[in-house]
N, C-alpha and C positions, 0 to 999 in steps of 0.2 A: 520238095519237101525237106524241112530241116531234120537233123540227126536227133536221135532220142537223147534226152537229158537223164543222167543218172545221179541222184543225190548223194553226196559224199558226206560222210560223217566223221567225228572225231575232233573237229575244231571246237573252240569255245568262244572265239571273238571275231570271226570272219564273216558273220552274216550267212546267208543262203549259198552254199557252194555246190556246184554240179559238174559232172564230167560230160563233155560232149565230144564224142570221138577221142582223139588224141589230145585234147585240150581240158583245162580247168576254167570254169567261168565263176566269177564272183563280183559282188558289188564294186563298182568304181567309187573310190573313196578320195579324200582331198589330197593324200600323198601318192596316189597311184601313178601319176605320170612320172614322178621323181623316182618311184620304186622301179618302174619298168626301164627307165633310163640307166638306173644303177645296175639292174640284171644285165642289160646289154654291154655295159662297160666291163663288168666283171667277166662276161663271157668272152670279150675281146681281148682279155688278158689271161685266158686258158682256164678259168674257173668253170667248173661244170654246174651251172645254174640252170634254172628252168628258163627256156626261151621265151622272152616277153613278146606277146602278140597283139598288143594294143586293145582297142574297144571291139566288142562284137556288134551285131546289128541291133541288139537291145541295150546298148550303152553299158554293158558290163566289161570289166576287165577279163583279158584272156591271156593265159599262159600255158606252156606246155605241160601235159600230163606226164609224169615220170612214173614208169612201172617199177613195182617192187613191194617189198613189206615195210613196215615201219620199224625203226630201231627199237622203240618202245616195247615191241613184241618180242624182241630178242635179248632183252636185257636180263642179267648183266653181260655186257660185251666183254670179250677177251682182251688181254693186254695188247696183242698185235692189232687188233681192230681198233682199240682205243687210240693207239699211236696213230693210226690211219686217220681217225676223226681229228686228232690234233693237228695232223699236217693239213687236212682240209681247211680247218679253221685258220691256220697260219696263211694259207694261200689267199683265202678271202680277205683277211686283214691287209695282206701285203698289196693284193690288187686294188684295194680300196683307197690306199694312199694316193691314187691317180684321180679320185672322185672328188670333185668339189662339194663340201657339205653345204646344206641350206643354212640360213641364219638360225643359229641355235635358239636365239631369244624369241623367234617366232614360230617355233617348231614345237608342237605338242608331243611330249614324250611320257609315256606311262610311268617309266622309272628313270628320270633324268639323272645325269651326272654331272659333277662340277667339271668346267672347262673341257666339253667335248671337242674333239679334234679329228674324228674319223667317222665316216659312214659305216654303219654296222647293222647287222640283221637283228640283233637284240633278243632273239629267241632261238639260239643255237642248241637245241635239246633234242632229246631222243623222240620226241612226238613230232619233230620237224625233219627228221632225217629218213629219206627213203634208201633202202638197201635192196639192191638187185644187181643187175649187169652193171649198172652205174650206182654210185653213191652220190645222192644230191640232197642238199638241204633246200626244203620248199618253204612256202607261207613267208613271203618277205613283206607282208603288208605292215609290220611294225619297225622296218628299217628306218633309221634316222641318225641324227648325230649322238656318238657316244665316244668310248675309248677302248683301246685294246684290252685294257685291264678289266673293265666293268663287263665287257661282252665275253671275254675269256673266263671270268670268275663265275659267271652263270652257267656256261657250258661245262665247266669242270665240276662244278657242284652237281649238275644234272647227270652228266655221263659217268661221273665217278659214283653216282648213287650216295652221296653223303646225305643220307636220310635216316630218320629214326628206325631202329631196328637192325641196321646193317652193321656187321662186324667191323669194328674201327680199322683194323689192320687191312682187311681186304678193300675197303673204301679207299684207304691210304695208298694201296698199290694201284688201284684203277686211277685215282687222281695222278699219281706220278707218271703213269703210262701215258695219259693224255697230254700232260704238260710236257713231257719228253718229245712226243710227237710234234708238239708246237715249236720245239726248240726254244723255249722261253729262256730269256737270259737271267742273271742272278737278280736284278732289280725287280723283274716281273715275278719271278718265283717267291721272293721275299714278300711282295705285296699281296700275293694271292690269298693267304689264309684269313687276313683281316677283311680283304675286299669280298670274299665269298661270305663271310658272316655279315657284312653290311649288305650285300646284294640279296641274300636270302631273307634278311629281316625287312628289306624294301619290299619284297614281294608280298610277305605276310601284312604288312601295313597297307599296301594297295588294297588287298582283299578286305581287311578289317574295316578300314575307313569307307570303302565302297559300300559294305554292308550297313554301316551307319547311315550314309547318305543315300543309299538306293541307286547307287551308279551301276549300271548294267554293262556287260554281263557279269562283272565281277562280285556283285551282290549275290547273285544266284550261285555263283562258283563257291563263294564263302560258305554258303549254307549246304552245298552238295558234298562237302568234305574237303575241298581245296584249302579252306581256312585252317582246319585242324592239321592237315598235311604240312603246310608252310610254317604253322607255329611250331610243330614238332621238329621240322627240319632246321628251322632257326636255332633252337635250343641244342640240337645234335651238333651242328656245324660250329657253334660257339663253344660248347663244352670241350670239343676235341681238336681245338686250334693248334695245341702243342703237337698232336699226332700229325696234322697237316704240314706243319712246319718241318717236322723231322722227315716226313716222306718226300718233301720237296728239296730238302738239303742234301739228301744223299747222293753221292756221285753216281752217274750212269754206269752201268756194268759194261 
């Protein structure tokens, strides 16, 4: 007799996701084999990523279930925790240097970037970080060719809570802590404010155009409040670029 399946909630674009024992099962999609190889390579370089387990008897992908709570439910994270997140992202990016990237021209990316040169998670955000005995980024289905800067810009905006209604000074301190944890060099720090603005705007445009064309699940997400959220976040990040530049230019204490 098979183990009971427990439906997991919280995702927006992964299809049916269930927990079976200490595993997560979800549909096998076109990039799953690459994603599972990527996870295996990261783990071989010491990154604590979910263990890839291939296909199950129903043809679904299977990965390790990681116990804990979602970082999204713990926001805002403190500066020490944000430095830890920055360190985690840096380890992922450094380990990814050893991973051959697929042909970027033949790889469908929701938010493509010019001249991709690194395999990346592409959704390193509080809704994909499990916090418990281990801190582990989950949901690697969107992995694909990108760059350190594009991937970090999204994570910095999300974990820094650079969103409408947040006090700018507090958001700047959170941004600085994550980037310090990453140990970003001067060139990366200098490029981040403009890239965060561009990356946030790209997310809003994905939702807006999907709403116009009916592309799912993004069209429904636009209607359910994500469109308004990302529109306001885009305006907030753009309006306060000087504050982000100042936060990232200060010498570390």
